[in-house]
N, C-alpha and C positions, 0 to 999 in steps of 0.2 A: 428719476423721472426720465422714462423713456431712452435709457441708455445714456444719458448726459453725464459724463463722470470727470468734467474738467474740476479742477480746484477752484475752492474760493476762499483762498488764502488771503487775496486783498481786501476782501468783505469782510471775513471774521478780524483781522487785524484792524481794520476802521473801527469794527464795532467795540474792539477791546480799547482802542486809544481813546474812543469818544465815549467811555461809559461815565465819566466824570462830567463831562457835557450834558450827556442825555440823561442825568439824574435830574436835571431841572426842566427837562421836557415832559410834556404828558404823552403817555404812550397807552394805546389801545391794543390789548393781547386777545386775541379770539383762537379759540378752539374749534376747528371744523371736523366734520364727520369721515373726511376723506383720511385714506392711509398716507397718502404723499402729499407734497406740495403740488396743485395744480399745475401743469405745463404754462411757461409763462413768456413761450415764445411765439406767441399769437392767438390762435382759438385754443382756449384751455382744454385740458381734459378734466377728469374727475365729475362728470356731468355738469348742470349748472351752477352747483357751488363753486366750481372754476370759474364760471362766468362772473357770479356774485362777487368773490372776493378777490379774484385777481384780475379778470378781463375788464371789469367796470372801474378796476383801480389803477392800472396801468395804462390804459388805453381808453379810447373813446370809440363811438359808432356815429353813422349819419344822423340815426334817428335813436331817442332814448326814450327809456320807461319814465313815466311821471311817478314818481315814489314819495311824494311829498304827503300824502294824506293816508290816514289808516281807515276813513270812513267810506271810500267810494272805491268801485272799479278801476284799476290802473288802465290809464290811458298813455299815448304817446305824445311826445314833445319834443323840438327840434333840438339836435346834437352837432355834430359837425357839420350837419347841413340845415340851412335856417328854412327852408321851405322845398316842396316837392308838388308835383301834378303831372298828369298824364296829358300827352300830346293830344287836343282833340282830334287833329286830323290823322293820327296814328297811335291806335290803341296797343301798339307792341314799343312805344316809345315814352318813357320818363325823363322829365326834367327835373335835376335835383340843383338848388342853388346852395352853395357852399359858404361858410362861416369865413369872414375874413379877420385877419390878424391874430390868427393861431399860430403858434409855433410846438413843434414837437420837444419833449425835454432836452435834445441834445442841438436845438437852435434850429433845426431845419423847418422850413416854412410849410404849414399845412395849405394847399390849394389845389386845383384840379388834377395837375399832372400827378401829384400824390395820390389822390383817389382812384384814379385811373392805374396807376401803379399797382396800388394795393388789391384792387378787384381782378387784375389781371395774375397777380400772384396766387390768389385763391382759385382761379378756374382754368388756367392755360398751363400745361406741362412743361410748355415752351419757354416760360418766363424764368429767369436766372435765379428767382427766389423761390420757385415753386417747390412745396414739401408734400408727401403724399399724406402725412396725418394732417396739415392744416387744409388741404383740399378734402380729406375725409370728413372731418369735423364740420367742415363748412358745407357741405355738398348739398343737403337737403334745403339749404337757404340761398344756392347760388345755382341750382340746376337750371333753372329757366332763364338764365342770363346769357344772350347770345354775345352781346360785346358791350364794352364801356367807351364812351367817347368823349374828350375834352371839347368844350362847346364855348368855352370861355375861361380866362384865368381861374374865376370861381363858379364854373358852372360845368356839370357832366350831363350827359345823356345816357341812359341805361336802354338796351334794345332788348326786350324779351324774346324768348323763340314763340311764345304764344301769348294772348292777351292775359293778363293776371291781375284783374282789380285790386287785389289786396297785396300786391307785391311790396309795397312799402313796410309790410309786417317783417319782412326780411332783415331790415337793417338793423335793428337793436341787436343784432345776433353775430354781425360782422367787424371785427375789431380793426383800427388802423393803425398799423406800423410807421414808424420814421424809415423812408426808403434812404435817407442819408446814412443811418445807422446800420441798416442792413447791408448796404453796399459798402459802407466803410469795413463791414464783417467778412467781405469776401463773398456775401450771399450765403453764407453759411450760418444758420439760426442757432448753431449750437456755441459759436462764438459770439453772435448777436446777444443770446442769453446772458452773457456776462456783464453786459451794459444794455439792457433792453431799453427801448425810448418809444413812448407813445405821446400823447397828448394829454393823459388822463389826470385825475386829482392827485395823485400819487407818485413819486419817482421811487426807481429801484433803489437800494441801498445794498442789501446782500442776500445770501441764500444758503441754505446748508440741505440739501435734498434729502427728505424724510423727516426733517428736523423742524426748520422755519423759514419763512420767507419774510424780509424787512423791508418796509418802504416807508418814505417820508413824504410829508405833505409837500404839494406842490403849489408854493406861495403865487407863483406867475399863472395859475390857473384860470382859464379865458372864462369860465361860469364863476363870477366872484360869489356868488351865494352858495356855491358848493365848494368852495375851499374848505378842506378839513379843518374841524375845530380841535383836534390833536395834533401832535406833533409828527408822531411816528405810529404806525400799524406794524402788528407782528402777528404774522398767522401760522398756526401752528396745527400739524396733521395729528388727530388724534381719534383714530376709528372706534376705539373702545369706550361706549358710553359713561361706564363706571370711573375711567380715567378722566374723563372731562368734567365729572362732577367733582372727583376729588382736586383737580387742578383748581376749580374755582373755589372750591370749600378754602383752599390751602393759601389762596391770593396769588397762584401762578398765572392766572388767566383772568380777564375780567369779563368774558363773554363766552357763552359756548352755545353751539348748535344742539338742538335735539336731546335734551336732557331725558333720561329716561323716567317714566313714569312714577316707579317706585322710590324715586329719589325726590320727587317734588315735596314732600313733606318734610325732609330734612333740609332742604335748599330754602324753603319759606322759615323755617325755624331761624336758619343762619341768617335771616335778612334779604336774602337774594331775591332780586325780582324776576317773576315769571311773567314772560310777554307771550301773548296768543292773538291769533286773529283768523277768520276765515279766508281762503284764498281759494284760486281754483287750480287745484293739486290733488291729487287722489294716488292710493297704494292699490292697483288692480294685479292681476293675471293678465297679461297681454295675451291672448290666445291663438295658435296655431289653426286657422280655419281651413288651410290648403290640403292638409292631410291628418290622419290621425284622428282619434275620437272626437275633437272639437270641430271637425268638418261638418259634424252633424248639430244642427241648430238644437235639437232635444238634448243633446249632451251639454252644450253651452248653457241652456236654461237649467238644466239639472243642477249644474254647479252653482248656478246663481240662487237657486232656491236654498241649496244646501246650507248657505253659509249664513251663521247667526250674527250679524254686525254689530249687534249691541252688546254681545259677548267681546267682540272685538274693541270695542270703546271702553267696556269696562277694564279690559286688559290694560290699555293705555291711560286709565285714571281720567276718562274724560277729555283726553287730549286729542280727540279726533270726533268725526261725526260719521254716520251711516252713509255709505255712497250708494247709489243706484246709476251712476252716468260717468261719463268722461268731464264733463262739466259739475259744478255743484250747484245745487237748487237756487242759491242766491244770486247766479250768473243770469244775464237776460237771455243767453242762448240756450237755457236749461229745456225749455219748454214743458211739456206734459207727457214724460215717457212713462212706460210700466215703471212699477215701484216694487222690485224684488224683494219679499218679505222672506221669512223663516219658515220654511213648509218641507220637513224632511220626506213627508211621506209622496209629496209632488214630486219631489226630486229623484226619489227612488224609481217610482212609477216612470217618469221620463226615461231613464237608463234601461230598463228593461224594455221598453218600447222600441228603444234604439238599437236594442240588442247590444249592449255594452254594459254587461254587469255579471262578474265585477267589471269595472272600468279602468285600465290600467293607463297612467298617464306620468310623465316626466316633466318636470318644471325646474326651469334653471332660477336660481336664487342666489344673493349675496349675502355677505357677512355684515356688510355696512354698506354705508355711502349715501351720497347727495339725497335726501329725500326718502330716503328707505326706513327712516325711524329705526323701530327694534325690530330688524327683518327674522332675525332667528326663531324668538318667542312668538312672532307672529305668526310665521308660516308654520310652526308646530300646530297652533291651535287651527289654521286652516285644513290643515292635513287631518287633524282629529273630525274635524266637521265633516270634510268630503268623504272621508271614510264611513263614517257612520251612515251615509245613504247608499254607499256601494263603490264608490271609487278607490283605486290602490293607487296611492300617491308615492313616488319617487322623486326625491330632491337632486340636483347636481348642485352642490354649493359652490361658488367660486369668488373671487374677489370683484369689486364695483367695478373698475376699470375693463375687468374681462366681460363682464354682462354688458356694459356699455358697447363694447365691440360686437358683442352678439347681435346687440339690438340694432345697431347701424348698418350690419350686414343682411339682416332680414332672415327668415326662419331657414331659408332651404338647404344650408350646409350644417345645420346643426339638429340634435336628435330631440328638439326639446316640443312639448305639445304646449307649452306656454313659457313666459318668463314673467319673474314677478320685478316689474319695472316701474317704479313710481315716476308719474308724469303729470305734467302741468298742462292745462289747455291755456297756456299764455296767449295765444292769437288765433282768430279765427282761419287763417291761412294754414298753419301746419296743423289746426284740426281737421280742413277739409283734404288736404294732401295725404294726412294720415290713414284717410279712409278710401282713397281713389286708387283703382287698379293700376292705373299706370305709375304710381309713387310707389308701389310695393318695395320693400328693402331689397338690395343695397340703394336703389335710386333715391328712395324717401323714406318717410318715417312709418310706412304701413308695415310693421314687422312680419305680422301675422298671414300676410296676403289676402286680406278681406277684399271680397270682390263683389260688388251688387250693381248690374248696370244701371238702376233706378239712381241708385246714390251718385255714380260716375256722371249721368247726364244733369241731375240738379246741382253738382259741384261744379261742372262745365258752366252751367247757365250763371251760377254766382261769379265764377272767376272772369267771366265776359261781360258782367254788368258792373258799371261803375256807379251806380244808385242804390244806397245804404238799404232804400225802402225796399229794392228787390233782393239784394244779396242777405241782408241780415235775417227774414224770415226763413230763408234756405237753409242757413246753418243752424238754424232751431228745429226745421224739419228733419235734417240730416241727422242730427244728435238724437231725435226720438226715435230715428228707423234702426240706429246704432244699437241704442239700447233694448229696442224690443227684439232685436235679432241676437242680444246677447255677444255682441262682438267681442266683450272683456267679461272676466268675471270680477265685477265690480264689489269693493269690499268697503273700504273707508277713505274717508278725505281727512288728512290730519290738519290740526290748526296751527302748523307752523311754530311748535314751542322754542322758545330761547330762554335762557335763565342768563341773569347778568349781577354783576358785583353793585351793591347799592352806591357805589361811586361814580357808575356810568348814567350819565344823562344825556337826555336829548333826541334819543333813538325813536324814531315814527315806523311802527311795524305796518308796511303797506299792505294790501290784498295782493299781496304777488310772492312768487318764489325768490324773486330779485327782491333787493332791499338798499336802502343809502345809507351808508356808514357815516357818510363824511359829516352830519350834524352833530355826531357824538363827541361829548366832552367826558374827560375822566378826571373826578376830584383827586386832589393830593392826597396820600396815605395820611 
């Protein structure tokens, strides 16, 4: 994991010595799609799978996702902040009131000083605990923060560089570490990683890079409704889908991410639970619109008309739905954009009209990873469909963390005409910034450097309005524009499949990429 090579002998010895005691404890073992344990030194890597299983387990954020229901779109709820509001006299000043009585795992107090310390380490290279990797992973969520000030023992003020009505949507992505633990480690986060301390529902027990991360429930967790209902959590990186299935069927694990579609019948026959739900997450090609063939809207539209989305759904055994947007139709911001069907003649005609026939493109893809489903067979099907209308497709296949690095840096320094990067429309702020010229990578999440003055104008209006009646229709309007201009090659939206042992009870699959695993119980064998 990012060059950490320190020994874990103490943790492993504790695991061995405690095996007899652990036998009486309930243990939840989860097989992730990640190739390694997500970084646990603050902002996780391995995509949002790192947030889901490591970030939200060890640490808390000022504002959290409400993941308690499978029936409704996910909203926000208080976390380490109990309330937040814009200063009516200054639209670049946000006031956050912080939760009292919370302690980090090491006993250090959570308060305004700890909050200021955390945001400074994420934004200022002058801070003694600043690290480039935490800065880089948080950058799209902190780039509008000018400064953070303590305004009371349990109150802080955020000053933004520009007004941002949706600023609070950044908070669920920024994790709070114990200043005491980091300072005790000499501000060396590799040392901190031996005994990391947050305020989250789990405490660190041990780690073996590329093998396992073990956590224990935090009996003193401040949210009594979310104290884990199992004693221990074991996270195992298993990038190969067939390996995850075998591990579940053999009883090695209790819960697996992204079971392959062709394994579903065998899993059901073995009485395993298959859980799915709609949620705002799509599997597109994010297109480079700054240079290359996809700079021409006709080529982008041709790609969208070339794809037989139902064939992809069939490949996935129904564990996805066709996608023609960044949002999914069930979301309130979807609107009424053009619905790209399957029309090979139209696709070929557009390529010829654009003078790109045959049309050579290079796409960066990954072998596995957070939200990527079954990327290799899926990409082979897309290649076949695109080439049937006149494209010539070349893939550059890399691991997921490498593709993440490409995504965060933007298109400029890479040879790609697009990247196959699964992405969730988790919140309207990230959606807007991902479409704005001034947030093109690496400053923000606009990887392909999409630029439309009309979209920029609309987005600025939304970000300067603190009235949802104003900004919500704008978000919908921008989505319609992006789809009509084929900013991405839209393919499918997965249904977030998971497979679980019949011993697993209490899991509520929210309409989100993020999930709450604390309610899960594991029946004795």
